[in-house]
C-alpha positions as a LaTeX table, in Angstrom:
\begin{tabular}{lrrr}
\hline
Residue & $x$ (\AA) & $y$ (\AA) & $z$ (\AA) \\
\hline
Unk1 & 207.47 & 52.48 & 86.50 \\
Unk2 & 209.80 & 55.45 & 86.43 \\
Unk3 & 209.67 & 57.90 & 89.32 \\
Unk4 & 211.14 & 61.28 & 90.22 \\
Unk5 & 210.80 & 63.00 & 93.57 \\
Unk6 & 211.70 & 66.67 & 93.94 \\
Unk7 & 211.60 & 68.20 & 97.42 \\
Unk8 & 211.92 & 71.94 & 98.03 \\
Unk9 & 213.10 & 72.33 & 101.62 \\
Unk10 & 212.44 & 76.02 & 102.28 \\
Unk11 & 213.84 & 76.19 & 105.80 \\
Unk12 & 216.42 & 73.43 & 105.23 \\
Unk13 & 215.13 & 71.68 & 108.36 \\
Unk14 & 213.85 & 68.34 & 107.08 \\
Unk15 & 216.19 & 65.36 & 107.38 \\
Unk16 & 216.17 & 63.32 & 104.21 \\
Unk17 & 218.00 & 60.38 & 105.74 \\
Unk18 & 214.57 & 58.76 & 106.17 \\
Unk19 & 214.04 & 58.74 & 102.42 \\
Unk20 & 217.45 & 57.22 & 101.76 \\
Unk21 & 216.79 & 54.63 & 104.48 \\
Unk22 & 213.44 & 53.79 & 102.94 \\
Unk23 & 214.97 & 53.32 & 99.51 \\
Unk24 & 217.71 & 51.09 & 100.96 \\
Unk25 & 215.22 & 48.94 & 102.87 \\
Unk26 & 213.12 & 48.40 & 99.76 \\
Unk27 & 216.22 & 47.80 & 97.63 \\
Unk28 & 215.37 & 50.65 & 95.30 \\
Unk29 & 218.25 & 52.03 & 93.29 \\
Unk30 & 217.85 & 55.71 & 94.19 \\
Unk31 & 220.27 & 58.55 & 93.88 \\
Unk32 & 220.41 & 62.27 & 94.51 \\
Unk33 & 220.23 & 63.76 & 91.05 \\
Unk34 & 220.34 & 67.41 & 92.05 \\
Unk35 & 221.16 & 69.28 & 95.23 \\
Unk36 & 221.38 & 73.03 & 94.86 \\
Unk37 & 220.73 & 76.30 & 96.63 \\
Unk38 & 217.78 & 78.47 & 95.68 \\
Unk39 & 217.95 & 81.40 & 98.05 \\
Unk40 & 217.37 & 79.77 & 101.44 \\
Unk41 & 215.83 & 76.69 & 99.85 \\
Unk42 & 217.54 & 73.37 & 99.36 \\
Unk43 & 216.30 & 71.45 & 96.33 \\
Unk44 & 216.67 & 67.69 & 96.56 \\
Unk45 & 215.85 & 65.31 & 93.74 \\
Unk46 & 215.82 & 61.54 & 93.44 \\
Unk47 & 215.09 & 59.37 & 90.41 \\
Unk48 & 214.50 & 55.64 & 90.38 \\
Unk49 & 212.71 & 52.80 & 88.66 \\
Unk50 & 210.46 & 50.39 & 90.53 \\
Unk51 & 207.10 & 48.65 & 90.32 \\
Unk52 & 206.89 & 48.29 & 94.10 \\
Unk53 & 203.76 & 50.15 & 95.25 \\
Unk54 & 205.08 & 50.09 & 98.81 \\
Unk55 & 207.71 & 52.67 & 97.83 \\
Unk56 & 205.10 & 55.26 & 96.88 \\
Unk57 & 202.92 & 54.44 & 99.88 \\
Unk58 & 205.81 & 54.92 & 102.31 \\
Unk59 & 206.96 & 58.07 & 100.55 \\
Unk60 & 203.45 & 59.51 & 100.60 \\
Unk61 & 203.23 & 58.98 & 104.36 \\
Unk62 & 206.65 & 60.51 & 104.98 \\
Unk63 & 206.12 & 63.52 & 102.74 \\
Unk64 & 202.68 & 64.37 & 104.05 \\
Unk65 & 204.05 & 64.27 & 107.58 \\
Unk66 & 206.99 & 66.48 & 106.68 \\
Unk67 & 204.82 & 69.00 & 104.87 \\
Unk68 & 202.81 & 69.45 & 108.07 \\
Unk69 & 205.86 & 69.91 & 110.28 \\
Unk70 & 208.24 & 71.77 & 107.94 \\
Unk71 & 208.00 & 74.44 & 105.26 \\
Unk72 & 208.51 & 72.38 & 102.16 \\
Unk73 & 206.92 & 71.55 & 98.82 \\
Unk74 & 207.35 & 68.32 & 96.91 \\
Unk75 & 206.47 & 66.89 & 93.52 \\
Unk76 & 206.36 & 63.12 & 93.06 \\
Unk77 & 206.10 & 62.10 & 89.41 \\
Unk78 & 205.46 & 58.58 & 88.10 \\
Unk79 & 205.33 & 57.35 & 84.51 \\
Unk80 & 205.25 & 54.09 & 82.61 \\
Unk81 & 208.02 & 55.46 & 80.40 \\
Unk82 & 211.13 & 57.49 & 81.29 \\
Unk83 & 210.05 & 60.93 & 82.52 \\
Unk84 & 210.29 & 63.23 & 79.54 \\
Unk85 & 211.63 & 66.74 & 79.25 \\
Unk86 & 208.96 & 69.43 & 79.12 \\
Unk87 & 208.53 & 71.02 & 75.69 \\
Unk88 & 205.27 & 72.97 & 76.17 \\
Unk89 & 204.36 & 75.09 & 79.20 \\
Unk90 & 200.92 & 76.69 & 79.55 \\
Unk91 & 199.94 & 79.11 & 82.28 \\
Unk92 & 196.90 & 80.71 & 83.78 \\
Unk93 & 197.42 & 84.46 & 84.11 \\
Unk94 & 195.51 & 85.98 & 87.04 \\
Unk95 & 197.03 & 85.09 & 90.43 \\
Unk96 & 199.49 & 82.80 & 88.64 \\
Unk97 & 201.74 & 84.91 & 86.43 \\
Unk98 & 200.51 & 88.19 & 87.93 \\
Unk99 & 199.59 & 89.28 & 91.45 \\
Unk100 & 196.06 & 90.31 & 90.59 \\
Unk101 & 192.64 & 89.27 & 89.35 \\
Unk102 & 192.28 & 91.72 & 86.47 \\
Unk103 & 188.50 & 91.80 & 86.47 \\
Unk104 & 188.56 & 92.75 & 90.15 \\
Unk105 & 191.01 & 95.56 & 89.37 \\
Unk106 & 188.65 & 97.00 & 86.77 \\
Unk107 & 185.77 & 96.67 & 89.20 \\
Unk108 & 187.59 & 98.62 & 91.93 \\
Unk109 & 188.25 & 101.46 & 89.50 \\
Unk110 & 184.56 & 101.45 & 88.58 \\
Unk111 & 183.60 & 101.52 & 92.25 \\
Unk112 & 182.12 & 98.03 & 92.49 \\
Unk113 & 185.25 & 96.21 & 93.66 \\
Unk114 & 183.93 & 94.31 & 96.71 \\
Unk115 & 180.85 & 93.13 & 94.84 \\
Unk116 & 182.84 & 91.67 & 91.94 \\
Unk117 & 185.74 & 90.39 & 94.08 \\
Unk118 & 183.32 & 88.31 & 96.14 \\
Unk119 & 181.99 & 86.61 & 93.01 \\
Unk120 & 185.55 & 86.08 & 91.70 \\
Unk121 & 186.66 & 84.42 & 94.95 \\
Unk122 & 183.70 & 82.03 & 94.91 \\
Unk123 & 184.33 & 81.19 & 91.25 \\
Unk124 & 188.03 & 80.47 & 91.75 \\
Unk125 & 187.17 & 78.34 & 94.77 \\
Unk126 & 184.88 & 76.23 & 92.61 \\
Unk127 & 181.69 & 77.36 & 94.33 \\
Unk128 & 180.23 & 78.94 & 91.19 \\
Unk129 & 180.18 & 77.94 & 87.54 \\
Unk130 & 183.01 & 79.87 & 85.89 \\
Unk131 & 181.23 & 80.89 & 82.70 \\
Unk132 & 178.09 & 82.05 & 84.50 \\
Unk133 & 180.04 & 84.01 & 87.10 \\
Unk134 & 182.28 & 85.44 & 84.38 \\
Unk135 & 179.30 & 86.79 & 82.43 \\
Unk136 & 177.73 & 88.15 & 85.60 \\
Unk137 & 180.89 & 90.01 & 86.65 \\
Unk138 & 181.60 & 91.28 & 83.16 \\
Unk139 & 178.07 & 92.66 & 82.77 \\
Unk140 & 178.70 & 94.82 & 85.84 \\
Unk141 & 181.58 & 96.47 & 83.97 \\
Unk142 & 179.36 & 97.83 & 81.21 \\
Unk143 & 180.25 & 101.46 & 80.56 \\
Unk144 & 183.82 & 101.16 & 81.85 \\
Unk145 & 185.99 & 103.60 & 79.89 \\
Unk146 & 188.71 & 101.79 & 77.95 \\
Unk147 & 191.05 & 104.76 & 78.34 \\
Unk148 & 191.61 & 103.53 & 81.90 \\
Unk149 & 192.90 & 100.10 & 80.89 \\
Unk150 & 196.49 & 101.19 & 80.30 \\
Unk151 & 196.95 & 102.59 & 83.80 \\
Unk152 & 195.55 & 99.41 & 85.34 \\
Unk153 & 197.85 & 97.28 & 83.20 \\
Unk154 & 200.88 & 99.32 & 84.24 \\
Unk155 & 200.02 & 98.92 & 87.92 \\
Unk156 & 199.81 & 95.12 & 87.88 \\
Unk157 & 202.81 & 93.34 & 89.40 \\
Unk158 & 204.33 & 90.13 & 88.13 \\
Unk159 & 204.28 & 87.11 & 90.39 \\
Unk160 & 207.71 & 86.71 & 92.03 \\
Unk161 & 209.93 & 84.49 & 89.91 \\
Unk162 & 207.88 & 84.95 & 86.71 \\
Unk163 & 210.63 & 86.63 & 84.69 \\
Unk164 & 213.32 & 84.20 & 85.84 \\
Unk165 & 211.04 & 81.26 & 85.07 \\
Unk166 & 210.33 & 82.40 & 81.53 \\
Unk167 & 213.98 & 83.14 & 80.87 \\
Unk168 & 214.84 & 79.61 & 81.97 \\
Unk169 & 212.05 & 77.92 & 80.01 \\
Unk170 & 212.69 & 79.84 & 76.81 \\
Unk171 & 216.44 & 79.22 & 77.02 \\
Unk172 & 215.64 & 75.50 & 76.92 \\
Unk173 & 213.48 & 75.89 & 73.82 \\
Unk174 & 210.22 & 75.31 & 75.68 \\
Unk175 & 207.12 & 76.75 & 74.00 \\
Unk176 & 205.29 & 79.00 & 76.47 \\
Unk177 & 201.69 & 80.18 & 76.27 \\
Unk178 & 199.08 & 81.90 & 78.42 \\
Unk179 & 195.65 & 80.24 & 78.66 \\
Unk180 & 193.58 & 82.74 & 80.59 \\
Unk181 & 189.98 & 83.31 & 81.52 \\
Unk182 & 190.99 & 86.96 & 81.79 \\
Unk183 & 191.26 & 89.61 & 79.09 \\
Unk184 & 193.40 & 89.74 & 75.96 \\
Unk185 & 194.32 & 93.41 & 76.51 \\
Unk186 & 196.35 & 92.29 & 79.51 \\
Unk187 & 197.33 & 88.75 & 78.47 \\
Unk188 & 198.75 & 89.79 & 75.09 \\
Unk189 & 200.89 & 92.48 & 76.68 \\
Unk190 & 202.08 & 90.13 & 79.42 \\
Unk191 & 203.05 & 87.43 & 76.94 \\
Unk192 & 205.05 & 89.98 & 74.95 \\
Unk193 & 206.69 & 91.32 & 78.10 \\
Unk194 & 207.79 & 87.86 & 79.21 \\
Unk195 & 208.83 & 86.71 & 75.74 \\
Unk196 & 206.17 & 84.00 & 75.57 \\
Unk197 & 205.07 & 82.71 & 72.17 \\
Unk198 & 201.28 & 82.98 & 72.48 \\
Unk199 & 198.39 & 84.11 & 74.64 \\
Unk200 & 194.78 & 82.95 & 74.53 \\
Unk201 & 192.17 & 84.88 & 76.51 \\
Unk202 & 188.96 & 86.87 & 76.17 \\
Unk203 & 188.65 & 89.93 & 73.96 \\
Unk204 & 186.82 & 92.81 & 75.60 \\
Unk205 & 184.01 & 94.17 & 73.45 \\
Unk206 & 183.85 & 97.96 & 73.32 \\
Unk207 & 181.76 & 100.62 & 71.63 \\
Unk208 & 182.69 & 104.30 & 71.55 \\
Unk209 & 185.49 & 103.83 & 74.06 \\
Unk210 & 183.38 & 102.00 & 76.62 \\
Unk211 & 183.04 & 98.32 & 77.51 \\
Unk212 & 179.74 & 96.70 & 76.56 \\
Unk213 & 179.88 & 94.14 & 79.36 \\
Unk214 & 180.50 & 91.34 & 76.85 \\
Unk215 & 183.46 & 89.63 & 75.21 \\
Unk216 & 184.09 & 88.73 & 71.59 \\
Unk217 & 184.55 & 85.08 & 70.70 \\
Unk218 & 184.36 & 81.91 & 72.78 \\
Unk219 & 184.89 & 82.37 & 76.51 \\
Unk220 & 188.11 & 80.76 & 77.70 \\
Unk221 & 186.74 & 78.57 & 80.48 \\
Unk222 & 188.09 & 75.34 & 81.99 \\
Unk223 & 187.19 & 73.16 & 79.01 \\
Unk224 & 188.49 & 75.70 & 76.52 \\
Unk225 & 191.85 & 75.75 & 78.31 \\
Unk226 & 192.13 & 71.98 & 77.82 \\
Unk227 & 191.18 & 72.33 & 74.15 \\
Unk228 & 193.80 & 75.02 & 73.60 \\
Unk229 & 196.51 & 73.01 & 75.36 \\
Unk230 & 195.64 & 70.01 & 73.19 \\
Unk231 & 195.76 & 72.14 & 70.04 \\
Unk232 & 199.19 & 73.48 & 70.94 \\
Unk233 & 200.44 & 70.01 & 71.84 \\
Unk234 & 199.19 & 68.54 & 68.56 \\
Unk235 & 200.58 & 71.39 & 66.46 \\
Unk236 & 203.98 & 71.03 & 68.10 \\
Unk237 & 203.91 & 67.22 & 67.73 \\
Unk238 & 204.30 & 66.58 & 71.45 \\
Unk239 & 202.98 & 64.01 & 73.90 \\
Unk240 & 200.96 & 64.97 & 76.97 \\
Unk241 & 203.92 & 63.90 & 79.09 \\
Unk242 & 205.87 & 66.78 & 77.55 \\
Unk243 & 203.29 & 69.35 & 78.69 \\
Unk244 & 203.46 & 71.46 & 81.85 \\
Unk245 & 200.32 & 73.28 & 83.02 \\
Unk246 & 200.28 & 75.79 & 85.88 \\
Unk247 & 197.34 & 77.54 & 87.53 \\
Unk248 & 195.69 & 78.41 & 90.82 \\
Unk249 & 191.90 & 78.37 & 90.39 \\
Unk250 & 189.15 & 75.80 & 90.03 \\
Unk251 & 188.86 & 76.57 & 86.30 \\
Unk252 & 192.48 & 75.41 & 85.92 \\
Unk253 & 191.90 & 71.94 & 87.38 \\
Unk254 & 190.95 & 70.18 & 84.12 \\
Unk255 & 194.14 & 71.30 & 82.36 \\
Unk256 & 196.25 & 70.55 & 85.44 \\
Unk257 & 194.88 & 67.01 & 85.53 \\
Unk258 & 195.23 & 66.56 & 81.75 \\
Unk259 & 198.84 & 67.70 & 81.38 \\
Unk260 & 201.71 & 65.33 & 81.94 \\
Unk261 & 202.86 & 67.66 & 84.71 \\
Unk262 & 200.10 & 69.76 & 86.26 \\
Unk263 & 201.14 & 72.06 & 89.10 \\
Unk264 & 198.86 & 74.18 & 91.27 \\
Unk265 & 200.79 & 77.33 & 92.14 \\
Unk266 & 199.64 & 78.74 & 95.50 \\
Unk267 & 196.30 & 77.20 & 94.64 \\
Unk268 & 192.92 & 77.76 & 96.20 \\
Unk269 & 191.93 & 75.11 & 98.81 \\
Unk270 & 189.89 & 73.02 & 96.35 \\
Unk271 & 192.74 & 73.12 & 93.83 \\
Unk272 & 195.25 & 71.99 & 96.44 \\
Unk273 & 193.04 & 69.01 & 97.16 \\
Unk274 & 192.52 & 67.95 & 93.56 \\
Unk275 & 195.61 & 69.02 & 91.57 \\
Unk276 & 198.22 & 66.36 & 90.78 \\
Unk277 & 201.06 & 68.48 & 92.21 \\
Unk278 & 201.41 & 71.77 & 94.02 \\
Unk279 & 203.86 & 74.50 & 94.96 \\
Unk280 & 202.65 & 76.53 & 97.95 \\
Unk281 & 205.72 & 78.11 & 99.52 \\
Unk282 & 208.03 & 79.13 & 96.68 \\
Unk283 & 208.26 & 81.57 & 93.79 \\
Unk284 & 207.42 & 80.61 & 90.21 \\
Unk285 & 211.01 & 79.94 & 89.20 \\
Unk286 & 211.01 & 76.84 & 91.43 \\
Unk287 & 209.29 & 75.17 & 88.47 \\
Unk288 & 212.59 & 75.21 & 86.59 \\
Unk289 & 213.68 & 72.26 & 88.74 \\
Unk290 & 210.87 & 70.16 & 87.27 \\
Unk291 & 211.46 & 70.60 & 83.54 \\
\hline
\end{tabular}
């Protein structure tokens, strides 16, 4: 098995001598592949090859202990073949690439913000079926004037590190796409703004300048995100191991678990428990150390 461990030591407090000692004791040929500054964060990376399960068990114990006592994130990858370079990166939009849940923003403008935000929170936490909650929230937006969409779009802030991340991914020839349960009005503009190749999301249905409370086409839910990622992967002729998926909500879990590298970015509690990997303390551009 091939393994790669990346540790983001935000406060630069953790002592990694324990990892080196562990590798030496188990006679694993490990080495520091990368050690660089990212603001106040030290990024440490080791790569090795071993079939000894004790290595991963010991590392898991050490890392979980450190993450409780220090501000750090880590990603431990394992593969039966050499860990491949990422060639396709897919992203959720709301609360991943942007600092907002767009449907909530529309609801606040309409005067029903708290009501819709409560449903959104429960949906993203996995407490409600996404498609059912989506339809319920969207129906409450019936009559919303589309002339207000532009101002809302202009007010939405990017997630810290989003622009730097996309610049880095695109410079490496990585195909980048948005797979969002949000709305195409916002996702299409965001993809263009960040230089991403494609965006898949829900088209808002409107009549006479007002939303009908419905969307056109198939709702982009958890299963649809997986289907879209698979379509992109197949079209590009890539393996799953070459796919990176990033998201924060329960409806992102299937694609996070399907991709070769699935990372929960500041995920909801359920997502932190079930996602293969997670980044909880850093900005989006930390992902550049994983591709």
